[in-house]
C-alpha positions as YAML, in Angstrom:
chain: A
units: angstrom
residues:
- id: 1
  name: MET
  ca: [0.00, 0.00, 0.00]
- id: 2
  name: VAL
  ca: [1.65, 3.20, -1.22]
- id: 3
  name: CYS
  ca: [0.43, 6.22, 0.73]
- id: 4
  name: MET
  ca: [-0.12, 9.18, -1.59]
- id: 5
  name: SER
  ca: [-0.49, 12.76, -0.38]
- id: 6
  name: GLY
  ca: [-0.07, 14.38, -3.79]
- id: 7
  name: GLY
  ca: [3.30, 15.90, -2.90]
- id: 8
  name: LYS
  ca: [6.61, 15.45, -4.72]
- id: 9
  name: ASP
  ca: [7.82, 12.74, -2.32]
- id: 10
  name: SER
  ca: [4.85, 10.39, -2.68]
- id: 11
  name: TYR
  ca: [4.71, 10.81, -6.47]
- id: 12
  name: THR
  ca: [8.42, 9.99, -6.73]
- id: 13
  name: MET
  ca: [8.06, 7.00, -4.43]
- id: 14
  name: LEU
  ca: [5.17, 5.58, -6.45]
- id: 15
  name: ASP
  ca: [7.02, 6.07, -9.73]
- id: 16
  name: ILE
  ca: [10.13, 4.29, -8.44]
- id: 17
  name: LEU
  ca: [8.16, 1.39, -6.98]
- id: 18
  name: LEU
  ca: [6.25, 0.94, -10.24]
- id: 19
  name: HIS
  ca: [9.59, 0.72, -12.05]
- id: 20
  name: LEU
  ca: [10.93, -1.78, -9.51]
- id: 21
  name: GLN
  ca: [7.77, -3.82, -9.96]
- id: 22
  name: LYS
  ca: [8.81, -4.36, -13.58]
- id: 23
  name: VAL
  ca: [12.47, -5.21, -13.00]
- id: 24
  name: ALA
  ca: [12.68, -6.70, -9.50]
- id: 25
  name: PRO
  ca: [13.35, -10.45, -9.16]
- id: 26
  name: ILE
  ca: [10.16, -10.89, -7.10]
- id: 27
  name: ASP
  ca: [6.47, -10.44, -7.80]
- id: 28
  name: PHE
  ca: [4.49, -7.90, -5.81]
- id: 29
  name: SER
  ca: [1.40, -5.81, -6.33]
- id: 30
  name: ILE
  ca: [0.83, -2.13, -5.61]
- id: 31
  name: VAL
  ca: [-2.22, -0.19, -4.56]
- id: 32
  name: ALA
  ca: [-2.01, 3.58, -4.20]
- id: 33
  name: VAL
  ca: [-4.06, 5.03, -1.35]
- id: 34
  name: ASN
  ca: [-4.98, 8.64, -0.77]
- id: 35
  name: LEU
  ca: [-6.79, 9.94, 2.30]
- id: 36
  name: ASP
  ca: [-9.14, 12.81, 1.44]
- id: 37
  name: GLN
  ca: [-9.41, 14.59, 4.78]
- id: 38
  name: LYS
  ca: [-11.97, 17.08, 3.47]
- id: 39
  name: GLN
  ca: [-9.70, 20.08, 3.74]
- id: 40
  name: PRO
  ca: [-11.30, 23.17, 2.16]
- id: 41
  name: GLY
  ca: [-10.18, 23.58, -1.43]
- id: 42
  name: PHE
  ca: [-8.66, 20.11, -1.77]
- id: 43
  name: PRO
  ca: [-8.59, 19.27, -5.51]
- id: 44
  name: GLU
  ca: [-10.02, 15.78, -5.15]
- id: 45
  name: HIS
  ca: [-9.94, 15.07, -8.88]
- id: 46
  name: ILE
  ca: [-6.16, 15.35, -9.35]
- id: 47
  name: LEU
  ca: [-4.98, 12.06, -7.85]
- id: 48
  name: PRO
  ca: [-7.76, 9.83, -9.32]
- id: 49
  name: ASN
  ca: [-7.09, 11.34, -12.76]
- id: 50
  name: TYR
  ca: [-3.36, 10.69, -12.38]
- id: 51
  name: PHE
  ca: [-3.86, 7.12, -11.17]
- id: 52
  name: ASP
  ca: [-6.18, 6.42, -14.09]
- id: 53
  name: SER
  ca: [-3.67, 7.87, -16.54]
- id: 54
  name: ILE
  ca: [-0.87, 5.52, -15.42]
- id: 55
  name: GLY
  ca: [-3.11, 2.50, -14.86]
- id: 56
  name: VAL
  ca: [-2.32, 1.84, -11.21]
- id: 57
  name: ASP
  ca: [-4.80, 0.32, -8.77]
- id: 58
  name: TYR
  ca: [-5.90, 2.88, -6.22]
- id: 59
  name: GLN
  ca: [-8.33, 3.65, -3.46]
- id: 60
  name: ILE
  ca: [-9.47, 7.05, -2.21]
- id: 61
  name: ILE
  ca: [-10.47, 7.09, 1.47]
- id: 62
  name: GLN
  ca: [-12.78, 9.93, 2.48]
- id: 63
  name: GLU
  ca: [-12.71, 10.85, 6.17]
- id: 64
  name: ASP
  ca: [-13.56, 14.30, 7.52]
- id: 65
  name: THR
  ca: [-10.64, 14.54, 9.93]
- id: 66
  name: TYR
  ca: [-10.41, 18.25, 9.17]
- id: 67
  name: ALA
  ca: [-13.65, 18.92, 11.07]
- id: 68
  name: ILE
  ca: [-12.37, 16.92, 14.05]
- id: 69
  name: VAL
  ca: [-9.09, 18.80, 14.15]
- id: 70
  name: VAL
  ca: [-10.77, 22.22, 13.87]
- id: 71
  name: ASP
  ca: [-13.09, 21.27, 16.71]
- id: 72
  name: LYS
  ca: [-10.35, 19.99, 19.02]
- id: 73
  name: ILE
  ca: [-7.45, 22.39, 18.35]
- id: 74
  name: GLN
  ca: [-7.53, 26.01, 19.46]
- id: 75
  name: GLN
  ca: [-7.49, 28.48, 16.59]
- id: 76
  name: GLY
  ca: [-3.95, 29.59, 15.76]
- id: 77
  name: LYS
  ca: [-2.34, 26.45, 17.19]
- id: 78
  name: THR
  ca: [-0.64, 23.91, 14.94]
- id: 79
  name: THR
  ca: [-2.88, 21.00, 14.00]
- id: 80
  name: CYS
  ca: [-0.14, 18.72, 12.66]
- id: 81
  name: SER
  ca: [0.14, 16.39, 15.67]
- id: 82
  name: LEU
  ca: [-3.54, 15.47, 15.98]
- id: 83
  name: CYS
  ca: [-3.97, 15.36, 12.21]
- id: 84
  name: SER
  ca: [-1.07, 12.91, 11.80]
- id: 85
  name: ARG
  ca: [-2.41, 10.60, 14.54]
- id: 86
  name: LEU
  ca: [-5.86, 10.50, 12.95]
- id: 87
  name: ARG
  ca: [-4.35, 9.92, 9.51]
- id: 88
  name: ARG
  ca: [-2.11, 7.11, 10.78]
- id: 89
  name: GLY
  ca: [-5.04, 5.30, 12.38]
- id: 90
  name: ILE
  ca: [-7.10, 5.48, 9.19]
- id: 91
  name: LEU
  ca: [-4.22, 4.29, 7.01]
- id: 92
  name: TYR
  ca: [-3.53, 1.35, 9.34]
- id: 93
  name: ARG
  ca: [-7.20, 0.39, 9.21]
- id: 94
  name: THR
  ca: [-7.20, 0.66, 5.41]
- id: 95
  name: ALA
  ca: [-4.08, -1.49, 5.16]
- id: 96
  name: GLY
  ca: [-5.85, -4.17, 7.17]
- id: 97
  name: GLU
  ca: [-8.91, -4.02, 4.94]
- id: 98
  name: LEU
  ca: [-6.73, -4.32, 1.83]
- id: 99
  name: LYS
  ca: [-4.64, -7.09, 3.42]
- id: 100
  name: ALA
  ca: [-1.54, -5.08, 2.53]
- id: 101
  name: THR
  ca: [1.68, -6.60, 3.84]
- id: 102
  name: LYS
  ca: [3.63, -3.33, 3.60]
- id: 103
  name: ILE
  ca: [2.74, 0.33, 4.06]
- id: 104
  name: ALA
  ca: [5.09, 2.59, 2.06]
- id: 105
  name: LEU
  ca: [5.64, 6.18, 3.23]
- id: 106
  name: GLY
  ca: [7.51, 8.88, 1.32]
- id: 107
  name: HIS
  ca: [9.88, 10.20, 4.00]
- id: 108
  name: HIS
  ca: [13.38, 10.96, 2.72]
- id: 109
  name: ARG
  ca: [16.88, 11.51, 4.13]
- id: 110
  name: ASP
  ca: [16.22, 15.13, 5.10]
- id: 111
  name: ASP
  ca: [13.08, 14.13, 7.00]
- id: 112
  name: MET
  ca: [15.14, 11.52, 8.85]
- id: 113
  name: LEU
  ca: [17.79, 14.04, 9.94]
- id: 114
  name: GLU
  ca: [15.22, 16.70, 10.85]
- id: 115
  name: THR
  ca: [13.43, 14.18, 13.05]
- id: 116
  name: LEU
  ca: [16.71, 13.21, 14.71]
- id: 117
  name: PHE
  ca: [17.40, 16.79, 15.77]
- id: 118
  name: LEU
  ca: [13.79, 17.48, 16.74]
- id: 119
  name: ASN
  ca: [13.90, 14.51, 19.11]
- id: 120
  name: MET
  ca: [17.26, 15.58, 20.55]
- id: 121
  name: PHE
  ca: [16.37, 19.27, 20.96]
- id: 122
  name: TYR
  ca: [12.78, 18.94, 22.16]
- id: 123
  name: GLY
  ca: [12.27, 15.33, 23.24]
- id: 124
  name: GLY
  ca: [15.54, 14.35, 24.90]
- id: 125
  name: ARG
  ca: [15.79, 11.20, 22.78]
- id: 126
  name: LEU
  ca: [18.26, 9.92, 20.21]
- id: 127
  name: LYS
  ca: [15.60, 8.80, 17.75]
- id: 128
  name: SER
  ca: [14.91, 9.26, 14.06]
- id: 129
  name: MET
  ca: [12.89, 7.58, 11.28]
- id: 130
  name: PRO
  ca: [13.90, 3.99, 10.48]
- id: 131
  name: PRO
  ca: [13.75, 2.60, 6.94]
- id: 132
  name: LYS
  ca: [11.47, -0.16, 8.24]
- id: 133
  name: LEU
  ca: [9.43, -0.58, 11.41]
- id: 134
  name: ILE
  ca: [6.61, -2.60, 12.91]
- id: 135
  name: SER
  ca: [3.57, -0.63, 14.10]
- id: 136
  name: ASP
  ca: [2.95, -0.39, 17.85]
- id: 137
  name: ASN
  ca: [0.12, -2.94, 17.62]
- id: 138
  name: GLY
  ca: [2.47, -5.43, 15.95]
- id: 139
  name: ILE
  ca: [0.24, -5.81, 12.90]
- id: 140
  name: HIS
  ca: [1.65, -3.58, 10.18]
- id: 141
  name: THR
  ca: [5.06, -3.25, 8.53]
- id: 142
  name: VAL
  ca: [5.95, 0.30, 7.50]
- id: 143
  name: ILE
  ca: [8.72, 0.95, 4.95]
- id: 144
  name: ARG
  ca: [10.29, 4.19, 3.76]
- id: 145
  name: PRO
  ca: [11.78, 3.51, 0.30]
- id: 146
  name: LEU
  ca: [13.19, 7.06, -0.08]
- id: 147
  name: VAL
  ca: [14.93, 7.25, 3.28]
- id: 148
  name: TYR
  ca: [18.42, 7.38, 1.70]
- id: 149
  name: CYS
  ca: [17.42, 9.92, -0.98]
- id: 150
  name: ASN
  ca: [18.02, 13.61, -0.45]
- id: 151
  name: GLU
  ca: [15.18, 16.07, -0.92]
- id: 152
  name: THR
  ca: [16.96, 18.07, -3.61]
- id: 153
  name: ASP
  ca: [17.21, 15.04, -5.90]
- id: 154
  name: ILE
  ca: [13.56, 14.20, -5.29]
- id: 155
  name: LEU
  ca: [12.54, 17.76, -6.17]
- id: 156
  name: THR
  ca: [14.62, 17.66, -9.36]
- id: 157
  name: TYR
  ca: [13.11, 14.32, -10.36]
- id: 158
  name: SER
  ca: [9.59, 15.48, -9.57]
- id: 159
  name: ASN
  ca: [10.00, 18.63, -11.64]
- id: 160
  name: SER
  ca: [11.40, 16.67, -14.57]
- id: 161
  name: MET
  ca: [8.43, 14.27, -14.44]
- id: 162
  name: LYS
  ca: [5.94, 17.16, -14.16]
- id: 163
  name: PHE
  ca: [3.85, 15.45, -11.51]
- id: 164
  name: PRO
  ca: [0.53, 17.23, -10.75]
- id: 165
  name: ILE
  ca: [1.54, 18.42, -7.28]
- id: 166
  name: ILE
  ca: [-1.12, 19.19, -4.68]
- id: 167
  name: PRO
  ca: [-0.05, 21.99, -2.27]
- id: 168
  name: CYS
  ca: [0.49, 20.95, 1.34]
- id: 169
  name: ASN
  ca: [-0.93, 24.08, 2.99]
- id: 170
  name: LEU
  ca: [-4.61, 23.53, 2.32]
- id: 171
  name: CYS
  ca: [-5.48, 22.97, 5.98]
- id: 172
  name: GLY
  ca: [-4.47, 26.55, 6.80]
- id: 173
  name: SER
  ca: [-2.55, 25.34, 9.85]
- id: 174
  name: GLN
  ca: [0.44, 27.20, 11.19]
- id: 175
  name: GLU
  ca: [3.57, 25.57, 9.81]
- id: 176
  name: ASN
  ca: [5.51, 23.43, 12.26]
- id: 177
  name: LEU
  ca: [8.01, 26.13, 13.21]
- id: 178
  name: GLN
  ca: [10.32, 23.77, 15.09]
- id: 179
  name: ARG
  ca: [10.77, 21.50, 12.07]
- id: 180
  name: LYS
  ca: [11.14, 24.55, 9.82]
- id: 181
  name: ASN
  ca: [13.96, 25.90, 12.00]
- id: 182
  name: ILE
  ca: [15.73, 22.53, 11.95]
- id: 183
  name: LYS
  ca: [15.41, 22.39, 8.16]
- id: 184
  name: MET
  ca: [16.91, 25.89, 7.86]
- id: 185
  name: MET
  ca: [19.78, 24.88, 10.18]
- id: 186
  name: LEU
  ca: [20.59, 21.81, 8.09]
- id: 187
  name: GLN
  ca: [20.38, 23.75, 4.83]
- id: 188
  name: ASP
  ca: [22.76, 26.35, 6.25]
- id: 189
  name: TRP
  ca: [25.21, 23.63, 7.30]
- id: 190
  name: GLN
  ca: [25.05, 22.07, 3.85]
- id: 191
  name: LYS
  ca: [25.97, 25.40, 2.25]
- id: 192
  name: ARG
  ca: [28.78, 26.27, 4.67]
- id: 193
  name: PHE
  ca: [30.11, 22.77, 5.29]
- id: 194
  name: PRO
  ca: [29.61, 20.57, 2.19]
- id: 195
  name: GLY
  ca: [29.52, 16.90, 3.14]
- id: 196
  name: ARG
  ca: [28.24, 17.41, 6.68]
- id: 197
  name: ILE
  ca: [24.75, 16.11, 5.87]
- id: 198
  name: GLU
  ca: [26.18, 12.99, 4.23]
- id: 199
  name: SER
  ca: [28.42, 12.43, 7.27]
- id: 200
  name: MET
  ca: [25.46, 12.70, 9.67]
- id: 201
  name: THR
  ca: [23.48, 10.26, 7.54]
- id: 202
  name: LYS
  ca: [26.38, 7.81, 7.72]
- id: 203
  name: ALA
  ca: [26.55, 8.29, 11.50]
- id: 204
  name: LEU
  ca: [22.97, 7.04, 11.83]
- id: 205
  name: GLN
  ca: [24.19, 3.74, 10.38]
- id: 206
  name: ASN
  ca: [27.30, 3.50, 12.61]
- id: 207
  name: ILE
  ca: [26.07, 3.51, 16.21]
- id: 208
  name: VAL
  ca: [28.53, 2.62, 19.02]
- id: 209
  name: PRO
  ca: [26.37, 1.96, 22.14]
- id: 210
  name: SER
  ca: [29.41, 1.53, 24.41]
- id: 211
  name: HIS
  ca: [30.34, 5.15, 23.75]
- id: 212
  name: LEU
  ca: [26.96, 6.60, 24.58]
- id: 213
  name: SER
  ca: [25.31, 6.49, 28.00]
- id: 214
  name: ASP
  ca: [22.12, 4.45, 27.59]
- id: 215
  name: LYS
  ca: [22.29, 1.66, 30.18]
- id: 216
  name: ALA
  ca: [19.47, -0.16, 28.40]
- id: 217
  name: LEU
  ca: [21.66, -0.54, 25.30]
- id: 218
  name: PHE
  ca: [24.96, -1.30, 27.02]
- id: 219
  name: ASN
  ca: [25.64, -2.95, 30.39]
- id: 220
  name: PHE
  ca: [28.24, -0.66, 31.92]
- id: 221
  name: ASN
  ca: [27.96, -2.32, 35.35]
- id: 222
  name: SER
  ca: [29.23, -5.64, 34.01]
- id: 223
  name: MET
  ca: [32.45, -4.18, 32.63]
- id: 224
  name: THR
  ca: [35.67, -5.36, 34.28]
- id: 225
  name: LEU
  ca: [39.34, -5.39, 33.39]
- id: 226
  name: ASN
  ca: [38.78, -8.88, 31.98]
- id: 227
  name: SER
  ca: [35.87, -7.82, 29.78]
- id: 228
  name: GLU
  ca: [36.10, -8.10, 26.03]
- id: 229
  name: MET
  ca: [37.72, -5.02, 24.53]
- id: 230
  name: GLN
  ca: [35.36, -2.50, 22.99]
- id: 231
  name: ILE
  ca: [35.87, -1.40, 19.40]
- id: 232
  name: ASP
  ca: [37.67, 1.97, 19.35]
- id: 233
  name: GLY
  ca: [37.73, 1.81, 23.16]
- id: 234
  name: ASP
  ca: [40.01, 4.35, 24.81]
- id: 235
  name: ILE
  ca: [40.86, 6.14, 21.58]
- id: 236
  name: ALA
  ca: [37.56, 7.94, 22.18]
- id: 237
  name: PHE
  ca: [39.69, 10.37, 24.22]
- id: 238
  name: ASP
  ca: [41.90, 11.13, 21.22]
- id: 239
  name: ALA
  ca: [41.19, 13.87, 18.74]
- id: 240
  name: PRO
  ca: [38.97, 12.40, 16.00]
- id: 241
  name: GLU
  ca: [40.40, 11.82, 12.56]
- id: 242
  name: LEU
  ca: [38.13, 13.86, 10.35]
- id: 243
  name: ASN
  ca: [37.42, 12.98, 6.76]
- id: 244
  name: THR
  ca: [38.09, 16.19, 4.89]
- id: 245
  name: THR
  ca: [37.05, 14.79, 1.52]
- id: 246
  name: LYS
  ca: [34.30, 16.90, 0.02]
- id: 247
  name: PHE
  ca: [31.24, 14.99, -1.04]
- id: 248
  name: ASN
  ca: [29.75, 15.54, -4.44]
- id: 249
  name: THR
  ca: [26.06, 15.39, -3.57]
- id: 250
  name: SER
  ca: [25.16, 14.79, -7.20]
- id: 251
  name: ASP
  ca: [26.99, 11.48, -7.18]
- id: 252
  name: THR
  ca: [25.49, 8.23, -5.95]
- id: 253
  name: PRO
  ca: [27.63, 6.60, -3.25]
- id: 254
  name: PRO
  ca: [29.46, 3.60, -4.78]
- id: 255
  name: SER
  ca: [28.10, 1.21, -2.15]
- id: 256
  name: PHE
  ca: [24.48, 2.22, -2.68]
- id: 257
  name: ASP
  ca: [22.27, -0.58, -3.91]
- id: 258
  name: VAL
  ca: [18.67, 0.47, -4.54]
- id: 259
  name: GLN
  ca: [17.19, -3.01, -4.30]
- id: 260
  name: LYS
  ca: [19.08, -3.78, -1.09]
- id: 261
  name: SER
  ca: [18.38, -0.46, 0.60]
- id: 262
  name: ILE
  ca: [14.62, -0.76, 0.44]
- id: 263
  name: ASP
  ca: [12.18, -3.55, 0.93]
- id: 264
  name: ILE
  ca: [10.68, -4.03, -2.49]
- id: 265
  name: SER
  ca: [7.79, -6.15, -1.26]
- id: 266
  name: VAL
  ca: [5.33, -3.27, -1.06]
- id: 267
  name: VAL
  ca: [2.19, -5.37, -1.26]
- id: 268
  name: SER
  ca: [2.53, -9.08, -1.87]
- id: 269
  name: SER
  ca: [-0.13, -11.76, -1.95]
- id: 270
  name: THR
  ca: [-1.03, -13.18, 1.45]
...
Protein backbone atom coordinates (compact mmCIF):
# COMPACT_ATOMS: atom_id res chain seq x y z
CA MET A 1 0.00 0.00 0.00
CA VAL A 2 1.65 3.20 -1.22
CA CYS A 3 0.43 6.22 0.73
CA MET A 4 -0.12 9.18 -1.59
CA SER A 5 -0.49 12.76 -0.38
CA GLY A 6 -0.07 14.38 -3.79
CA GLY A 7 3.30 15.90 -2.90
CA LYS A 8 6.61 15.45 -4.72
CA ASP A 9 7.82 12.74 -2.32
CA SER A 10 4.85 10.39 -2.68
CA TYR A 11 4.71 10.81 -6.47
CA THR A 12 8.42 9.99 -6.73
CA MET A 13 8.06 7.00 -4.43
CA LEU A 14 5.17 5.58 -6.45
CA ASP A 15 7.02 6.07 -9.73
CA ILE A 16 10.13 4.29 -8.44
CA LEU A 17 8.16 1.39 -6.98
CA LEU A 18 6.25 0.94 -10.24
CA HIS A 19 9.59 0.72 -12.05
CA LEU A 20 10.93 -1.78 -9.51
CA GLN A 21 7.77 -3.82 -9.96
CA LYS A 22 8.81 -4.36 -13.58
CA VAL A 23 12.47 -5.21 -13.00
CA ALA A 24 12.68 -6.70 -9.50
CA PRO A 25 13.35 -10.45 -9.16
CA ILE A 26 10.16 -10.89 -7.10
CA ASP A 27 6.47 -10.44 -7.80
CA PHE A 28 4.49 -7.90 -5.81
CA SER A 29 1.40 -5.81 -6.33
CA ILE A 30 0.83 -2.13 -5.61
CA VAL A 31 -2.22 -0.19 -4.56
CA ALA A 32 -2.01 3.58 -4.20
CA VAL A 33 -4.06 5.03 -1.35
CA ASN A 34 -4.98 8.64 -0.77
CA LEU A 35 -6.79 9.94 2.30
CA ASP A 36 -9.14 12.81 1.44
CA GLN A 37 -9.41 14.59 4.78
CA LYS A 38 -11.97 17.08 3.47
CA GLN A 39 -9.70 20.08 3.74
CA PRO A 40 -11.30 23.17 2.16
CA GLY A 41 -10.18 23.58 -1.43
CA PHE A 42 -8.66 20.11 -1.77
CA PRO A 43 -8.59 19.27 -5.51
CA GLU A 44 -10.02 15.78 -5.15
CA HIS A 45 -9.94 15.07 -8.88
CA ILE A 46 -6.16 15.35 -9.35
CA LEU A 47 -4.98 12.06 -7.85
CA PRO A 48 -7.76 9.83 -9.32
CA ASN A 49 -7.09 11.34 -12.76
CA TYR A 50 -3.36 10.69 -12.38
CA PHE A 51 -3.86 7.12 -11.17
CA ASP A 52 -6.18 6.42 -14.09
CA SER A 53 -3.67 7.87 -16.54
CA ILE A 54 -0.87 5.52 -15.42
CA GLY A 55 -3.11 2.50 -14.86
CA VAL A 56 -2.32 1.84 -11.21
CA ASP A 57 -4.80 0.32 -8.77
CA TYR A 58 -5.90 2.88 -6.22
CA GLN A 59 -8.33 3.65 -3.46
CA ILE A 60 -9.47 7.05 -2.21
CA ILE A 61 -10.47 7.09 1.47
CA GLN A 62 -12.78 9.93 2.48
CA GLU A 63 -12.71 10.85 6.17
CA ASP A 64 -13.56 14.30 7.52
CA THR A 65 -10.64 14.54 9.93
CA TYR A 66 -10.41 18.25 9.17
CA ALA A 67 -13.65 18.92 11.07
CA ILE A 68 -12.37 16.92 14.05
CA VAL A 69 -9.09 18.80 14.15
CA VAL A 70 -10.77 22.22 13.87
CA ASP A 71 -13.09 21.27 16.71
CA LYS A 72 -10.35 19.99 19.02
CA ILE A 73 -7.45 22.39 18.35
CA GLN A 74 -7.53 26.01 19.46
CA GLN A 75 -7.49 28.48 16.59
CA GLY A 76 -3.95 29.59 15.76
CA LYS A 77 -2.34 26.45 17.19
CA THR A 78 -0.64 23.91 14.94
CA THR A 79 -2.88 21.00 14.00
CA CYS A 80 -0.14 18.72 12.66
CA SER A 81 0.14 16.39 15.67
CA LEU A 82 -3.54 15.47 15.98
CA CYS A 83 -3.97 15.36 12.21
CA SER A 84 -1.07 12.91 11.80
CA ARG A 85 -2.41 10.60 14.54
CA LEU A 86 -5.86 10.50 12.95
CA ARG A 87 -4.35 9.92 9.51
CA ARG A 88 -2.11 7.11 10.78
CA GLY A 89 -5.04 5.30 12.38
CA ILE A 90 -7.10 5.48 9.19
CA LEU A 91 -4.22 4.29 7.01
CA TYR A 92 -3.53 1.35 9.34
CA ARG A 93 -7.20 0.39 9.21
CA THR A 94 -7.20 0.66 5.41
CA ALA A 95 -4.08 -1.49 5.16
CA GLY A 96 -5.85 -4.17 7.17
CA GLU A 97 -8.91 -4.02 4.94
CA LEU A 98 -6.73 -4.32 1.83
CA LYS A 99 -4.64 -7.09 3.42
CA ALA A 100 -1.54 -5.08 2.53
CA THR A 101 1.68 -6.60 3.84
CA LYS A 102 3.63 -3.33 3.60
CA ILE A 103 2.74 0.33 4.06
CA ALA A 104 5.09 2.59 2.06
CA LEU A 105 5.64 6.18 3.23
CA GLY A 106 7.51 8.88 1.32
CA HIS A 107 9.88 10.20 4.00
CA HIS A 108 13.38 10.96 2.72
CA ARG A 109 16.88 11.51 4.13
CA ASP A 110 16.22 15.13 5.10
CA ASP A 111 13.08 14.13 7.00
CA MET A 112 15.14 11.52 8.85
CA LEU A 113 17.79 14.04 9.94
CA GLU A 114 15.22 16.70 10.85
CA THR A 115 13.43 14.18 13.05
CA LEU A 116 16.71 13.21 14.71
CA PHE A 117 17.40 16.79 15.77
CA LEU A 118 13.79 17.48 16.74
CA ASN A 119 13.90 14.51 19.11
CA MET A 120 17.26 15.58 20.55
CA PHE A 121 16.37 19.27 20.96
CA TYR A 122 12.78 18.94 22.16
CA GLY A 123 12.27 15.33 23.24
CA GLY A 124 15.54 14.35 24.90
CA ARG A 125 15.79 11.20 22.78
CA LEU A 126 18.26 9.92 20.21
CA LYS A 127 15.60 8.80 17.75
CA SER A 128 14.91 9.26 14.06
CA MET A 129 12.89 7.58 11.28
CA PRO A 130 13.90 3.99 10.48
CA PRO A 131 13.75 2.60 6.94
CA LYS A 132 11.47 -0.16 8.24
CA LEU A 133 9.43 -0.58 11.41
CA ILE A 134 6.61 -2.60 12.91
CA SER A 135 3.57 -0.63 14.10
CA ASP A 136 2.95 -0.39 17.85
CA ASN A 137 0.12 -2.94 17.62
CA GLY A 138 2.47 -5.43 15.95
CA ILE A 139 0.24 -5.81 12.90
CA HIS A 140 1.65 -3.58 10.18
CA THR A 141 5.06 -3.25 8.53
CA VAL A 142 5.95 0.30 7.50
CA ILE A 143 8.72 0.95 4.95
CA ARG A 144 10.29 4.19 3.76
CA PRO A 145 11.78 3.51 0.30
CA LEU A 146 13.19 7.06 -0.08
CA VAL A 147 14.93 7.25 3.28
CA TYR A 148 18.42 7.38 1.70
CA CYS A 149 17.42 9.92 -0.98
CA ASN A 150 18.02 13.61 -0.45
CA GLU A 151 15.18 16.07 -0.92
CA THR A 152 16.96 18.07 -3.61
CA ASP A 153 17.21 15.04 -5.90
CA ILE A 154 13.56 14.20 -5.29
CA LEU A 155 12.54 17.76 -6.17
CA THR A 156 14.62 17.66 -9.36
CA TYR A 157 13.11 14.32 -10.36
CA SER A 158 9.59 15.48 -9.57
CA ASN A 159 10.00 18.63 -11.64
CA SER A 160 11.40 16.67 -14.57
CA MET A 161 8.43 14.27 -14.44
CA LYS A 162 5.94 17.16 -14.16
CA PHE A 163 3.85 15.45 -11.51
CA PRO A 164 0.53 17.23 -10.75
CA ILE A 165 1.54 18.42 -7.28
CA ILE A 166 -1.12 19.19 -4.68
CA PRO A 167 -0.05 21.99 -2.27
CA CYS A 168 0.49 20.95 1.34
CA ASN A 169 -0.93 24.08 2.99
CA LEU A 170 -4.61 23.53 2.32
CA CYS A 171 -5.48 22.97 5.98
CA GLY A 172 -4.47 26.55 6.80
CA SER A 173 -2.55 25.34 9.85
CA GLN A 174 0.44 27.20 11.19
CA GLU A 175 3.57 25.57 9.81
CA ASN A 176 5.51 23.43 12.26
CA LEU A 177 8.01 26.13 13.21
CA GLN A 178 10.32 23.77 15.09
CA ARG A 179 10.77 21.50 12.07
CA LYS A 180 11.14 24.55 9.82
CA ASN A 181 13.96 25.90 12.00
CA ILE A 182 15.73 22.53 11.95
CA LYS A 183 15.41 22.39 8.16
CA MET A 184 16.91 25.89 7.86
CA MET A 185 19.78 24.88 10.18
CA LEU A 186 20.59 21.81 8.09
CA GLN A 187 20.38 23.75 4.83
CA ASP A 188 22.76 26.35 6.25
CA TRP A 189 25.21 23.63 7.30
CA GLN A 190 25.05 22.07 3.85
CA LYS A 191 25.97 25.40 2.25
CA ARG A 192 28.78 26.27 4.67
CA PHE A 193 30.11 22.77 5.29
CA PRO A 194 29.61 20.57 2.19
CA GLY A 195 29.52 16.90 3.14
CA ARG A 196 28.24 17.41 6.68
CA ILE A 197 24.75 16.11 5.87
CA GLU A 198 26.18 12.99 4.23
CA SER A 199 28.42 12.43 7.27
CA MET A 200 25.46 12.70 9.67
CA THR A 201 23.48 10.26 7.54
CA LYS A 202 26.38 7.81 7.72
CA ALA A 203 26.55 8.29 11.50
CA LEU A 204 22.97 7.04 11.83
CA GLN A 205 24.19 3.74 10.38
CA ASN A 206 27.30 3.50 12.61
CA ILE A 207 26.07 3.51 16.21
CA VAL A 208 28.53 2.62 19.02
CA PRO A 209 26.37 1.96 22.14
CA SER A 210 29.41 1.53 24.41
CA HIS A 211 30.34 5.15 23.75
CA LEU A 212 26.96 6.60 24.58
CA SER A 213 25.31 6.49 28.00
CA ASP A 214 22.12 4.45 27.59
CA LYS A 215 22.29 1.66 30.18
CA ALA A 216 19.47 -0.16 28.40
CA LEU A 217 21.66 -0.54 25.30
CA PHE A 218 24.96 -1.30 27.02
CA ASN A 219 25.64 -2.95 30.39
CA PHE A 220 28.24 -0.66 31.92
CA ASN A 221 27.96 -2.32 35.35
CA SER A 222 29.23 -5.64 34.01
CA MET A 223 32.45 -4.18 32.63
CA THR A 224 35.67 -5.36 34.28
CA LEU A 225 39.34 -5.39 33.39
CA ASN A 226 38.78 -8.88 31.98
CA SER A 227 35.87 -7.82 29.78
CA GLU A 228 36.10 -8.10 26.03
CA MET A 229 37.72 -5.02 24.53
CA GLN A 230 35.36 -2.50 22.99
CA ILE A 231 35.87 -1.40 19.40
CA ASP A 232 37.67 1.97 19.35
CA GLY A 233 37.73 1.81 23.16
CA ASP A 234 40.01 4.35 24.81
CA ILE A 235 40.86 6.14 21.58
CA ALA A 236 37.56 7.94 22.18
CA PHE A 237 39.69 10.37 24.22
CA ASP A 238 41.90 11.13 21.22
CA ALA A 239 41.19 13.87 18.74
CA PRO A 240 38.97 12.40 16.00
CA GLU A 241 40.40 11.82 12.56
CA LEU A 242 38.13 13.86 10.35
CA ASN A 243 37.42 12.98 6.76
CA THR A 244 38.09 16.19 4.89
CA THR A 245 37.05 14.79 1.52
CA LYS A 246 34.30 16.90 0.02
CA PHE A 247 31.24 14.99 -1.04
CA ASN A 248 29.75 15.54 -4.44
CA THR A 249 26.06 15.39 -3.57
CA SER A 250 25.16 14.79 -7.20
CA ASP A 251 26.99 11.48 -7.18
CA THR A 252 25.49 8.23 -5.95
CA PRO A 253 27.63 6.60 -3.25
CA PRO A 254 29.46 3.60 -4.78
CA SER A 255 28.10 1.21 -2.15
CA PHE A 256 24.48 2.22 -2.68
CA ASP A 257 22.27 -0.58 -3.91
CA VAL A 258 18.67 0.47 -4.54
CA GLN A 259 17.19 -3.01 -4.30
CA LYS A 260 19.08 -3.78 -1.09
CA SER A 261 18.38 -0.46 0.60
CA ILE A 262 14.62 -0.76 0.44
CA ASP A 263 12.18 -3.55 0.93
CA ILE A 264 10.68 -4.03 -2.49
CA SER A 265 7.79 -6.15 -1.26
CA VAL A 266 5.33 -3.27 -1.06
CA VAL A 267 2.19 -5.37 -1.26
CA SER A 268 2.53 -9.08 -1.87
CA SER A 269 -0.13 -11.76 -1.95
CA THR A 270 -1.03 -13.18 1.45
